[in-house]
N, C-alpha and C positions, 0 to 999 in steps of 0.2 A: 483086628484089622489093615488091611490092604490100602496100599496108595497108589493111582494109578500114576504114571507116567505123566500123564497131563497137569492134573494137580502137582506131582512135584514140581515140574518145571513154568504153572503156574505160580507157584511160591517163590521160590528161585527168580521173576522175572519182577513180581512184588516186591522182594527184598534187594533186589541192582535199584531198585526203582528209588527204592526208600534211601539207601544208603550207600549206591556207588557211587566212585568217585571217577569212572573213566574217565578221560579228556583234564582230568584235573591233576597242577599241579601243587603241592605240597613241600615246606620249607620245614624243615623238625632240626634245629637248634637244641643239641645237646644230645643230636643221633646218635651219636657215640657210648652211653654210656647204659647203664639197663635194663633202664626203665622206659631213654627216648630211646634206645634200641626198637622194642612192643612198641612203640608209638610208631614207628618206620614199618615195621612190619605188618599190621592191621593197613596203613593207611594203601598199602602197595599192594597185599590182598584182596581188598574192596577197586581199584583199580590206576589207583593215583601213581605219574611216577615221583618219587620223591626222593627230595635231595635233604642226605644228610651231610647235616652241617659238627665240627668238631674240631678238635683240634691233634685227636692222632691219625696218621693216614691209618694208618697199623688196623688200627680198629671200625674207621670207618670204610675201606678195604671189605674186614670178614664184613661189616653192616650190609653191603650192597650183595658182595658177592649170594650173603648169604639169601637175599630178597631174589636174587636174581635165579637163585639155584630151588624157589620156591615157583617159581615163574612169574616173577615183581620186574618191575622198571626203577630202579634207582640209582644216581649218581653221588661222586664225593664229592664236598666242597669242604677245604679246611681252610678254617676260618674262627676269630676270638674273640666269643660273644661277647666282650665289652670295647670291642671297636665298630667304631660307627664307620670306618670305612670298607673294614672286611668285607659288612654286612650291605653296607651297600653294594660296595661289587658285588655282591650273592642277584641284584633287583639287577643290576648293569650285562652280572653272565646267562641269567632268565632271558629278560629283553633279547640278546645277542643270539637267542639259541630259540627267538621265536616261542617262549611262557609268561610264565606270570605264577605270581602265587596266591594260588586260589584258598590255599589253608596255608595257617601259622604258628607252629607250635611251641613255643617259646621251652624250654626244659632244662637248660643249663641249670647248675644249681651248685653248692657245694657246704658243709655240715661244721661246725667244731662243738665240742664237747667242754667246755675251758667257764670255769666256776664266774659266775658274774664279773667277782672283785677280784677277776686276773685277765678282764675281757682287757687287750690293750688295743688301740687307737688301731692299729696297723691289721689287725685277726678283724675287728666290728669292719673298717673302711672295703679288702677284701674280701669278704661275707657278703658284703649290699652293692660291694661292685657287679660280683657275679651275678647274684641271686635278685638284685631288682634293677640297678642299670640296665642290666644286658636286656631285660625286662624294655625299658622305659626308652630304649634307642630303637630296640626292632621294633613297637613298638611304632615309633618312630615315621622310621626308616618305610616300612613293609606297607606300614599303616598310610602312609603318605600315597604309593603308588597303588594300593589299591582304590583310596579317594577316586584321583588323577583317571584312575580306571572308568570307573563309576560302575564296576560289574561288582558282584553280591561275592560276600569272602569271608574268610572265618580266624579270628583269630583265638586260641587258646594256650595261654599259660596257666601254667603247671605252679601251683599254691600249693596245700596242706592244712593239713586236721588242725595242724600249728596258728594255723592265716585265723579264728576266733578262739581256737581253745587252746592259752600255751603251753609250750610243752615244759618240763622240770629241764634243765642242762642245756640247752639249744637256746639260747636268751639270744643270744642274735640271728642264726636261725629262723625264728618264729615273729619277731619282731619281719625283717626281711619279708616272711610270707603275707602278712597281716599286708606291709603295705604292697603286693604283688594281687591280690584280693581287690585291694581298695582300686587301684590304677583299672582292676582289670574293668569294675562297674563303674566306674566314673566315665571308660573311653566303650562302654555300651551305651549309655545314658547320650554319649554325645555322634556317636557314630551310628546307628541306627534309622532314622531315615535314610539315609546315605548306603544303607544295603550289607553295610559294615559289622559281622556280629562280633560279640569277645564273653568270651566265660572263663572259666579256673577249672579246672580239675583237682581236687583234693584228695590226694589219695595217701592212705590208712598208711599203715609199718609196710613197706616193700622192701626187706634187707635188696640192701644195694650198698657201693664202696663210702655214701657218701655220709651212707648212719652207718653202719656196721661197726664200726669203731665207738660209737655209743651206746648197741645192744650189747650192754655185758649182763652176766648172766639175771643177778637182781631186776634189771629192766623189761625184760623179757618176760620176764616172773609177773612183772605189775601190769607190762602189755595187755600178758594174755589175761590177766587177770579183770583185764578192763577193756576183752572186746572180747562180743559177745558170740562170735565164727569162730575164736579159740585157735586162731591159729593167722602166720604172716598172710597178708597178698603174692600172689601168684604176676609176672605182670600183664603177661595173656590176659588177667581179668580187668584189666583199665583198657583194654580193646573194646569194647562196644559202647563206652559212655564216650572214649575218643570219635568213632566214628557219629555216632552221632549230634557230637558239638561239630565235626567238618563238613557232614553234609548241610548241604540248605535246601534237603528237603525234609528225611527228615526232623531235620533242627534248622525249622522254615523262623520257627517263633519265638525263636531259643537266643538272647541275650542278658548279661548280664545274671546267667546264673553262678551257684557255686557248686558244683556237682561230688559230693561225699565218694569216694570207693573205697570205704574203712571197716568191709564186717562189722560195722555195727556199732565203732570206738568212739563217734560222738553221741552216739545215741543211749551212750550205758554212763549211769549217774552212781547209784550204788545196788 
């Protein structure tokens, strides 16, 4: 069965209307990481101008170049995700350049495999600072700007399968991601009538810098046993969920949701 050029064009138009982000600006905090980079790529491919936010200028430059090579639009802004001044500066930077944040992705994160009785206050505070405080600050700063503008916008907070199902060996991380999910749901309830949608994305096991140190051979075996898909996820496999939550068309009635992209991990019992 062949498909005419007209049918192909019609399908492209429909998908563009649903998921297209032309004339939108997306801010991806943690955009220099493995998963953050995949979020940047997807949003740029859908037409958004992407602000890649991170601490490494080298990685930020690579992300911007990768997006440009693929025909997208992006720029890097160096910032500490836990700094209120840094994040406020991004809002001002956008205004100075005639832009606004239409999509915010809070993707900065860190992890540790320290046994519970060995977790010190410094490590506990560090992980909660990066994983929770940064999300709170960003939602306050960008959320206030969104509310002041009175236009539709989307906030996507990166949670985890451990937000509701605690994982062994990552106690502080699990606590932090449970907090991210709770914050997301509370903000969704508060801001829905103002047109600000807040959702959470919970990836399963996607090998990245923050979790490679806990993926020992025995843990990998246990993860595979508990994952019906019997493999790790690939970063690009998060693109569909991100674009659904980012789009004010396809995701117009989606707020307060937590979307698992985990190969069936959270559906597995015995």
